[in-house]
C-alpha positions as CSV (number, residue, x, y, z in Angstrom):
1,M,-71.7,83.3,-82.3
2,P,-71.9,82.6,-78.6
3,V,-75.0,81.2,-77.0
4,I,-77.0,83.6,-74.8
5,R,-78.6,82.2,-71.7
6,I,-81.5,84.3,-70.4
7,I,-81.9,84.2,-66.7
8,G,-85.0,85.7,-65.2
9,V,-85.0,86.9,-61.6
10,P,-88.6,88.0,-60.7
11,L,-87.5,89.6,-57.4
12,D,-88.9,92.8,-56.0
13,L,-88.1,92.3,-52.3
14,G,-85.3,94.8,-52.6
15,A,-87.5,97.7,-53.8
16,G,-90.0,100.0,-52.2
17,R,-92.7,99.4,-54.8
18,R,-94.2,96.2,-56.1
19,G,-94.1,95.2,-59.7
20,T,-90.5,94.6,-60.9
21,D,-91.1,90.9,-60.3
22,M,-93.0,91.1,-63.6
23,G,-90.1,92.7,-65.4
24,P,-88.6,89.5,-66.8
25,S,-92.0,88.5,-68.3
26,A,-92.5,91.9,-69.7
27,L,-89.2,91.8,-71.6
28,R,-89.9,88.3,-72.9
29,I,-93.4,89.4,-74.0
30,A,-91.8,92.4,-75.8
31,G,-90.0,89.9,-78.1
32,L,-86.5,89.7,-76.6
33,A,-85.7,86.2,-77.7
34,E,-87.0,86.8,-81.2
35,R,-85.0,90.0,-81.6
36,L,-81.8,88.2,-80.5
37,N,-82.5,85.3,-82.8
38,E,-82.7,87.7,-85.7
39,L,-79.2,88.8,-84.9
40,G,-78.0,85.2,-85.3
41,Y,-77.7,84.1,-81.7
42,T,-78.8,80.8,-80.2
43,I,-81.0,81.5,-77.1
44,K,-81.4,79.3,-74.1
45,D,-84.1,80.4,-71.7
46,K,-84.7,77.9,-68.8
47,G,-87.1,80.2,-66.9
48,D,-86.6,82.1,-63.7
49,I,-84.9,81.9,-60.4
50,V,-87.5,81.0,-57.8
51,T,-88.3,83.8,-55.4
52,K,-91.1,84.5,-52.9
53,A,-93.5,87.4,-52.8
54,P,-93.4,89.9,-49.9
55,E,-97.0,89.2,-48.9
56,I,-96.0,85.8,-47.4
57,L,-92.8,87.1,-45.8
58,K,-91.8,89.2,-42.8
59,V,-89.8,92.4,-43.5
60,G,-87.3,91.6,-40.7
61,D,-84.7,94.2,-40.0
62,E,-86.0,97.6,-41.2
63,K,-82.5,98.6,-42.3
64,L,-82.2,95.4,-44.4
65,K,-85.7,94.5,-45.5
66,Y,-86.2,90.9,-46.5
67,L,-82.5,90.2,-46.1
68,N,-82.6,86.4,-45.8
69,E,-84.9,85.8,-48.7
70,I,-82.9,88.1,-50.9
71,I,-79.8,86.2,-50.0
72,K,-81.4,83.0,-51.1
73,G,-82.3,84.5,-54.5
74,V,-79.0,86.2,-55.3
75,T,-77.0,83.1,-54.1
76,A,-78.9,80.9,-56.6
77,L,-78.4,83.6,-59.2
78,S,-74.7,83.7,-58.5
79,E,-74.3,80.0,-59.0
80,T,-76.3,80.1,-62.2
81,V,-74.3,83.0,-63.7
82,E,-71.0,81.3,-62.8
83,K,-72.1,78.1,-64.4
84,T,-73.3,79.9,-67.5
85,L,-69.9,81.5,-68.1
86,D,-68.2,78.2,-67.2
87,D,-70.2,76.6,-70.1
88,H,-68.9,79.4,-72.4
89,E,-72.3,81.0,-72.7
90,V,-73.2,84.7,-72.2
91,P,-75.5,85.5,-69.2
92,L,-78.3,87.9,-69.9
93,V,-80.0,88.5,-66.5
94,L,-83.5,90.1,-66.5
95,G,-84.7,91.7,-63.3
96,G,-86.4,92.2,-60.9
97,D,-85.1,95.0,-58.8
98,H,-81.4,96.0,-58.7
99,S,-80.6,94.0,-55.6
100,I,-80.2,91.0,-57.9
101,A,-76.9,92.5,-59.1
102,I,-75.3,91.3,-55.9
103,G,-75.8,87.8,-57.3
104,T,-74.9,88.6,-60.9
105,V,-71.7,90.4,-60.1
106,A,-70.7,87.6,-57.6
107,G,-71.3,84.9,-60.3
108,V,-69.3,86.8,-63.0
109,S,-66.5,87.5,-60.5
110,S,-66.3,83.9,-59.3
111,H,-65.9,82.6,-62.8
112,F,-63.0,84.9,-63.5
113,R,-61.4,84.5,-60.1
114,K,-61.0,80.8,-60.7
115,R,-58.8,81.9,-63.6
116,H,-56.9,84.5,-61.5
117,K,-58.6,87.3,-63.3
118,K,-60.5,90.4,-62.2
119,I,-63.7,92.0,-63.7
120,G,-64.7,95.6,-64.1
121,V,-68.3,97.0,-63.8
122,I,-70.1,99.7,-65.7
123,W,-73.2,100.6,-63.7
124,V,-75.7,102.6,-65.8
125,D,-78.3,104.1,-63.4
126,A,-80.0,107.2,-62.2
127,H,-78.9,106.3,-58.7
128,G,-75.6,105.3,-57.1
129,D,-76.7,102.1,-55.4
130,M,-73.9,102.8,-52.9
131,N,-75.8,102.8,-49.7
132,T,-75.2,100.6,-46.7
133,P,-77.6,99.7,-43.9
134,D,-76.2,102.6,-41.9
135,T,-76.7,105.2,-44.7
136,S,-79.9,103.9,-46.4
137,P,-82.9,106.1,-45.8
138,S,-85.3,103.3,-46.7
139,G,-83.6,100.0,-45.8
140,N,-84.3,98.8,-49.4
141,I,-81.5,96.5,-50.5
142,H,-81.8,97.6,-54.2
143,G,-80.0,100.8,-53.1
144,M,-77.0,98.8,-51.9
145,P,-75.8,96.3,-54.6
146,L,-72.8,98.2,-56.0
147,A,-71.5,98.9,-52.5
148,V,-71.9,95.2,-51.7
149,S,-70.1,94.2,-54.8
150,L,-67.2,96.5,-53.8
151,G,-67.0,94.8,-50.4
152,V,-69.0,97.3,-48.3
153,G,-72.2,96.3,-46.5
154,H,-73.7,93.6,-44.4
155,P,-71.4,90.6,-44.3
156,K,-74.1,88.2,-45.3
157,L,-74.5,90.1,-48.6
158,T,-70.8,90.7,-49.3
159,A,-70.2,87.0,-48.7
160,V,-72.6,85.9,-51.5
161,G,-70.4,83.9,-54.0
162,G,-67.5,83.8,-51.5
163,E,-65.9,86.0,-48.8
164,Y,-63.8,88.3,-51.0
165,V,-64.3,91.7,-52.7
166,K,-66.0,91.0,-56.0
167,V,-64.9,94.2,-57.8
168,D,-62.0,96.6,-57.1
169,P,-63.5,100.1,-56.7
170,A,-60.9,101.3,-59.2
171,D,-62.5,99.1,-61.8
172,A,-66.1,100.3,-61.2
173,V,-67.7,103.2,-63.2
174,L,-71.1,104.8,-62.6
175,V,-72.7,106.3,-65.7
176,G,-75.8,108.5,-65.9
177,I,-76.2,109.4,-62.3
178,R,-78.5,112.2,-61.3
179,T,-79.5,111.6,-57.7
180,L,-77.4,110.5,-54.7
181,D,-78.0,110.1,-51.0
182,K,-75.6,111.9,-48.7
183,G,-74.1,108.6,-47.4
184,E,-73.6,107.4,-51.0
185,I,-71.6,110.5,-51.9
186,E,-69.3,109.9,-48.9
187,N,-68.9,106.2,-49.9
188,I,-68.2,107.0,-53.5
189,R,-65.6,109.6,-52.6
190,K,-64.0,107.4,-49.9
191,M,-63.7,104.3,-52.2
192,G,-62.6,106.2,-55.2
193,V,-65.3,105.0,-57.6
194,T,-65.4,106.8,-60.9
195,I,-68.7,108.6,-61.5
196,F,-70.1,110.3,-64.6
197,T,-73.3,112.2,-63.9
198,M,-75.8,113.5,-66.4
199,R,-74.1,116.9,-66.1
200,D,-70.8,115.2,-67.2
201,I,-72.7,113.7,-70.2
202,D,-74.2,117.2,-71.0
203,Q,-70.7,118.8,-70.9
204,Q,-68.6,116.1,-72.6
205,G,-71.1,114.1,-74.7
206,I,-71.9,110.4,-74.4
207,H,-69.1,109.4,-76.8
208,R,-66.3,110.8,-74.6
209,I,-67.9,109.5,-71.4
210,M,-68.2,105.9,-72.8
211,E,-64.6,106.1,-74.0
212,K,-63.5,106.9,-70.5
213,A,-65.8,104.4,-68.8
214,I,-64.8,101.5,-70.9
215,D,-61.1,102.3,-70.6
216,I,-61.3,102.5,-66.8
217,A,-63.4,99.4,-66.3
218,S,-61.2,97.3,-68.6
219,R,-57.7,98.7,-68.0
220,Q,-56.8,96.1,-65.2
221,T,-59.5,93.5,-65.9
222,E,-60.3,90.6,-68.1
223,G,-63.8,91.9,-69.0
224,I,-66.7,94.1,-68.0
225,H,-70.0,93.3,-66.4
226,V,-72.7,95.8,-67.5
227,S,-75.5,96.5,-65.0
228,F,-78.2,98.6,-66.7
229,D,-81.1,100.1,-64.7
230,A,-84.1,101.1,-66.7
231,D,-84.5,104.2,-64.6
232,S,-81.3,105.6,-66.1
233,L,-83.5,106.4,-69.0
234,D,-85.6,109.6,-69.0
235,P,-89.1,108.9,-67.7
236,S,-90.6,110.2,-70.9
237,L,-89.0,107.2,-72.6
238,A,-89.3,104.7,-69.8
239,P,-92.3,105.4,-67.5
240,G,-92.4,101.9,-66.1
241,V,-89.8,102.1,-63.4
242,G,-90.2,102.4,-59.6
243,T,-87.9,105.3,-58.9
244,P,-88.1,107.6,-61.9
245,V,-85.9,110.8,-62.0
246,N,-86.3,113.5,-64.6
247,G,-83.4,114.4,-66.9
248,G,-82.2,110.9,-67.8
249,L,-80.6,109.4,-70.9
250,T,-82.2,110.0,-74.2
251,Y,-83.1,107.2,-76.6
252,R,-80.0,107.8,-78.7
253,E,-77.6,108.2,-75.7
254,A,-78.8,104.9,-74.3
255,H,-78.3,103.1,-77.6
256,Y,-74.9,104.7,-77.9
257,V,-74.0,103.3,-74.5
258,M,-75.0,99.8,-75.6
259,E,-73.5,100.1,-79.1
260,T,-70.0,101.1,-77.8
261,L,-70.0,98.4,-75.2
262,C,-70.7,95.9,-78.0
263,E,-68.0,97.4,-80.2
264,S,-65.4,97.3,-77.4
265,K,-65.6,93.5,-77.3
266,K,-64.8,93.8,-73.6
267,A,-68.3,93.3,-72.1
268,V,-68.8,89.7,-70.9
269,S,-72.3,89.9,-69.3
270,L,-75.4,92.0,-69.0
271,E,-78.2,92.5,-66.6
272,Y,-81.2,94.7,-67.3
273,V,-83.3,95.6,-64.2
274,E,-86.1,97.6,-62.7
275,T,-88.7,97.4,-65.4
276,N,-92.0,97.7,-63.6
277,P,-95.1,96.8,-65.8
278,I,-97.5,98.0,-63.2
279,L,-96.3,101.6,-63.7
280,D,-95.8,101.2,-67.5
281,V,-97.8,102.3,-70.5
282,R,-98.6,99.5,-72.9
283,N,-95.3,97.8,-72.1
284,A,-93.4,100.7,-73.6
285,T,-90.5,100.5,-71.1
286,A,-90.0,96.8,-71.8
287,K,-90.0,97.4,-75.6
288,V,-87.3,100.0,-75.2
289,G,-85.4,97.6,-73.0
290,V,-85.5,94.9,-75.8
291,E,-84.2,97.4,-78.3
292,L,-81.3,98.4,-76.0
293,I,-80.4,94.8,-75.2
294,A,-80.4,94.2,-79.0
295,S,-77.9,97.0,-79.4
296,F,-75.7,95.5,-76.7
297,F,-75.6,92.3,-78.7
298,G,-74.8,93.9,-82.0
299,K,-77.9,95.4,-83.7
300,S,-76.7,98.2,-86.0
301,I,-78.1,100.5,-88.5
302,I,-76.0,99.0,-91.4
């Protein structure tokens, strides 16, 4: 079995609420490494990417809060993820807020680009993360990472990992969406990104949605990066997130997402973000996260 390298990114500069910097520790405390060991994997965990707390920094541009420090963090992450794949290991990135995906996607893309290959992305989230500095109502970069990965946004962000588009919009799929800003809707339509909302899941069922998502994200690519935001889950299941939205994925729907990604054998990397222990109840959100990550890596009923 492949080696899994755990990469913690305790960054919460991209979010509007403090606390996701403790997400990696919460997932570790909830028994992540032990659960993956039980599945037969060798785990390497060399700690976290070093980031600074907002209390010792200046916000800077109100449309791109903490831009320079976020760039430092996601650039280091990009290099670590790329090297992990180069070493034939599987990167498991633990956030932190969703701005870290800029680095994760860049690292995965860079690895495959050296081999003249493309990657697809399945983005499981309550939100679209398709804002730009011009459309963002908050200036929080955790609302921009998918747009950045598709080549749209501040040039310092889109250049992380190299000055090229990391993912073709035709190879990107949003799953579980239930709230979008006006600017995000325009960006999604303009770029042609595939989106499956919670209404689509209600109508078609999670089985059909995941069939379509995996097909789209893998059709023209060498593999799929999976970016899973804990706020895609219903708040009754995962209260410890900074931007909860009612009506999210159920426990079984979320596990089915991870199980089908595992069974597809097309997923090459995973990040799990936005766990916020400050807002959690007895680490319940992190415990659910560990179970979902285990399903992604092959945990089954029989």
